[in-house]
Residue frames relative to the residue before (quaternion, step in Angstrom):
aa qw qx qy qz dx dy dz
X 1.0000 0.0000 0.0000 0.0000 0.00 0.00 0.00
X 0.3946 -0.7305 0.5107 0.2233 3.55 -0.87 0.99
X 0.0282 0.7837 -0.6198 0.0284 3.54 -0.99 0.88
X 0.1118 -0.7420 0.6579 0.0641 3.52 -1.08 0.86
X 0.0639 -0.8122 0.5798 -0.0107 3.55 -0.55 1.16
X 0.1752 -0.8072 0.5621 0.0415 3.53 -0.64 1.23
X 0.0343 0.7757 -0.6301 0.0067 3.52 -1.24 0.49
X 0.6527 0.5791 -0.3688 0.3203 3.55 -1.32 0.24
X 0.5080 0.6450 -0.4423 0.3609 3.60 1.16 -0.04
X 0.2091 0.7886 -0.5653 0.1222 3.55 -1.29 0.10
X 0.6069 -0.5296 0.4507 0.3848 3.50 -1.37 -0.35
X 0.0646 0.7919 -0.6024 0.0762 3.56 -0.87 0.95
X 0.4888 -0.6571 0.4858 0.3054 3.56 -1.13 0.59
X 0.6356 -0.5090 0.3990 0.4216 3.59 -1.16 0.43
X 0.7622 0.3101 -0.2692 0.5005 3.53 -0.93 0.98
X 0.5864 0.5995 -0.3576 0.4108 3.56 1.27 -0.23
X 0.4047 -0.7032 0.5413 0.2208 3.52 -1.40 -0.02
X 0.0211 -0.7533 0.6568 0.0279 3.52 -1.31 0.52
X 0.1840 -0.7505 0.6202 0.1354 3.53 -1.26 0.50
X 0.1754 -0.7703 0.6080 0.0792 3.54 -0.80 1.08
X 0.1061 -0.7859 0.6074 0.0459 3.55 -1.06 0.81
X 0.0597 -0.7764 0.6271 0.0177 3.54 -1.17 0.69
X 0.0982 -0.7933 0.6005 0.0186 3.54 -0.79 1.09
X 0.2176 -0.7906 0.5663 0.0828 3.55 -0.91 1.03
X 0.0078 0.7777 -0.6286 -0.0059 3.53 -1.04 0.76
X 0.7786 0.4249 -0.2545 0.3854 3.52 -1.23 0.43
X 0.7791 0.2443 -0.1886 0.5456 3.62 1.17 0.16
X 0.5538 -0.5934 0.4439 0.3796 3.60 -1.07 0.56
X 0.3850 -0.7509 0.5005 0.1936 3.54 -0.97 0.85
X 0.5437 0.6694 -0.3940 0.3180 3.57 1.12 -0.62
X 0.8440 0.1948 -0.1532 0.4757 3.54 -0.97 0.91
X 0.5920 0.5782 -0.3675 0.4244 3.59 1.24 0.09
X 0.3237 -0.6959 0.6054 0.2109 3.50 -1.36 0.37
X 0.1323 -0.7670 0.6205 0.0958 3.54 -1.06 0.73
X 0.0633 0.8187 -0.5669 0.0652 3.52 -1.05 0.70
X 0.3622 -0.6828 0.5886 0.2371 3.46 -1.42 0.11
X 0.0987 -0.7539 0.6488 0.0306 3.50 -1.01 0.98
X 0.1141 -0.7857 0.5977 0.1118 3.57 -1.22 0.25
X 0.1162 -0.7764 0.6171 0.0529 3.51 -1.25 0.57
X 0.1905 -0.7688 0.6053 0.0792 3.52 -0.68 1.18
X 0.6590 -0.5133 0.3552 0.4196 3.60 -1.15 0.47
X 0.8382 0.1806 -0.1503 0.4921 3.55 -0.87 0.97
X 0.6850 0.4467 -0.2801 0.5027 3.58 1.27 0.06
X 0.5641 -0.5905 0.4569 0.3526 3.53 -1.30 0.36
X 0.5648 -0.5705 0.4688 0.3686 3.51 -1.24 0.47
X 0.0560 -0.8177 0.5728 -0.0101 3.57 -0.88 0.94
X 0.5329 -0.6115 0.4838 0.3286 3.53 -1.22 0.59
X 0.2341 -0.7516 0.6014 0.1365 3.55 -1.01 0.88
X 0.7604 -0.2176 0.1919 0.5811 3.56 0.81 -1.04
X 0.0633 -0.7909 0.6074 0.0388 3.55 -1.21 0.55
X 0.1036 -0.7686 0.6271 0.0727 3.54 -1.30 0.39
X 0.3530 -0.7301 0.5452 0.2123 3.56 -0.92 0.92
X 0.6568 -0.4959 0.3799 0.4224 3.56 -1.28 0.20
X 0.6594 0.4917 -0.3043 0.4805 3.56 1.24 -0.37
X 0.6055 -0.6117 0.3313 0.3865 3.57 1.31 0.02
X 0.4796 0.6574 -0.4530 0.3641 3.61 1.22 0.11
X 0.1762 -0.8091 0.5566 0.0669 3.56 -0.76 1.06
X 0.0914 -0.7585 0.6439 0.0416 3.51 -1.32 0.51
X 0.0864 -0.8132 0.5754 0.0062 3.57 -0.90 0.96
X 0.4724 -0.5933 0.5608 0.3321 3.51 -1.25 0.53
X 0.6368 -0.5467 0.3782 0.3906 3.56 -1.16 0.59
X 0.6570 0.5349 -0.3080 0.4329 3.57 1.03 -0.79
X 0.7113 0.4476 -0.2412 0.4852 3.58 1.22 -0.50
X 0.4935 0.6776 -0.4238 0.3431 3.55 1.22 -0.45
X 0.8387 0.1895 -0.1768 0.4790 3.58 -1.04 0.91
X 0.7304 0.3727 -0.2574 0.5113 3.63 1.22 -0.12
X 0.7687 0.2963 -0.1432 0.5485 3.56 1.08 -0.77
X 0.1016 -0.7746 0.6209 0.0639 3.56 -1.19 0.63
X 0.1620 -0.7790 0.6007 0.0779 3.56 -0.80 1.05
X 0.0431 -0.7919 0.6090 -0.0166 3.54 -1.01 0.91
X 0.1597 -0.7883 0.5896 0.0745 3.55 -0.87 0.99
X 0.1266 -0.7701 0.6219 0.0643 3.56 -1.08 0.77
X 0.2971 -0.7962 0.5027 0.1583 3.57 -0.18 1.31
X 0.6536 0.5364 -0.3244 0.4240 3.56 0.99 -0.81
X 0.7484 0.3694 -0.1996 0.5135 3.56 0.99 -0.87
X 0.3373 -0.7551 0.4927 0.2708 3.60 1.31 -0.14
X 0.5833 0.5640 -0.3972 0.4288 3.55 0.79 0.97
X 0.1597 -0.7581 0.6240 0.1021 3.52 -1.31 0.38
X 0.1353 -0.7877 0.5970 0.0685 3.54 -1.04 0.79
X 0.1710 -0.7505 0.6292 0.1078 3.53 -1.24 0.54
X 0.1548 -0.7720 0.6137 0.0583 3.55 -0.52 1.22
X 0.0718 -0.8127 0.5782 -0.0094 3.54 -0.63 1.17
X 0.0528 -0.8036 0.5924 -0.0218 3.56 -0.66 1.16
X 0.8268 0.1958 -0.1558 0.5039 3.54 -1.32 0.39
X 0.0888 0.8429 -0.5235 0.0870 3.55 0.87 0.98
X 0.2184 -0.7724 0.5906 0.0832 3.52 -1.14 0.80
X 0.6531 -0.5175 0.3600 0.4196 3.61 -1.13 0.45
X 0.6591 0.5175 -0.3160 0.4450 3.60 1.04 -0.65
X 0.5576 0.5702 -0.3989 0.4526 3.59 1.28 0.03
X 0.4570 0.6915 -0.4443 0.3400 3.58 1.26 -0.15
X 0.3288 0.7124 -0.5479 0.2901 3.56 -0.71 1.14
X 0.4716 -0.5609 0.5562 0.3919 3.51 -1.38 -0.08
X 0.2060 -0.7864 0.5758 0.0870 3.55 -0.78 1.08
X 0.1422 -0.7984 0.5848 0.0199 3.54 -0.88 1.09
X 0.3130 -0.7056 0.6077 0.1869 3.50 -1.11 0.82
X 0.0425 -0.7973 0.6021 0.0071 3.55 -1.04 0.78
X 0.1301 -0.7454 0.6498 0.0719 3.53 -1.19 0.75
X 0.1512 0.8093 -0.5567 0.1103 3.57 -0.69 0.98
X 0.1509 -0.7619 0.6269 0.0616 3.48 -1.30 0.57
X 0.2601 -0.8154 0.5036 0.1178 3.58 -0.67 1.11
X 0.6725 0.4288 -0.3122 0.5162 3.60 1.21 -0.17
X 0.6419 -0.5570 0.3650 0.3801 3.55 -1.17 0.60
X 0.5448 -0.2682 -0.7874 0.1055 1.62 -1.62 1.90
X 0.3380 -0.7515 0.5341 0.1889 3.55 -0.78 1.05
X 0.1220 0.7739 -0.6188 0.0569 3.53 -1.23 0.54
X 0.0802 -0.7687 0.6329 0.0461 3.51 -1.33 0.32
X 0.0269 0.7954 -0.6024 0.0612 3.53 -0.80 1.07
X 0.2113 -0.7790 0.5840 0.0859 3.53 -1.16 0.78
X 0.4274 -0.6432 0.5677 0.2851 3.50 -1.27 0.48
X 0.6541 -0.5511 0.3677 0.3650 3.53 -1.32 0.14
X 0.5381 -0.6368 0.3942 0.3868 3.58 1.25 -0.26
X 0.0624 -0.7741 0.6292 0.0309 3.54 -1.16 0.68
X 0.4193 -0.7355 0.4806 0.2286 3.56 -0.86 1.00
X 0.0658 -0.7455 0.6625 0.0332 3.53 -1.07 0.90
X 0.0164 -0.7963 0.6036 -0.0350 3.56 -0.71 1.11
X 0.1028 -0.7831 0.6127 0.0268 3.56 -0.76 1.10
X 0.2833 0.7541 -0.5269 0.2709 3.54 -0.34 1.28
X 0.3720 -0.7071 0.5523 0.2380 3.53 -1.18 0.63
């Protein structure tokens, strides 16, 4: 059974930092992409950052230069280092594992709350 377990969310002041971690169990990692999405109240879920099994990263414009995503194929985990956090970063952050080539699949974590407030 596939499980994505997230950790690291919480409350932080503007300008602060948080690190989110996601560990995957129960599925082969090869050829998959891992990423972080977020959903703020009243808004659609959006991609924050992703990393392929080959190490290619992709960032939303809002995350560029502030967030860093790192994938570890051996440990089957992905982390998101978030610096200089802003109130507009407040959202539930979801980890996702997906593969677009056969066999395709997509799995989500349960979400972790990040609140940026003074």
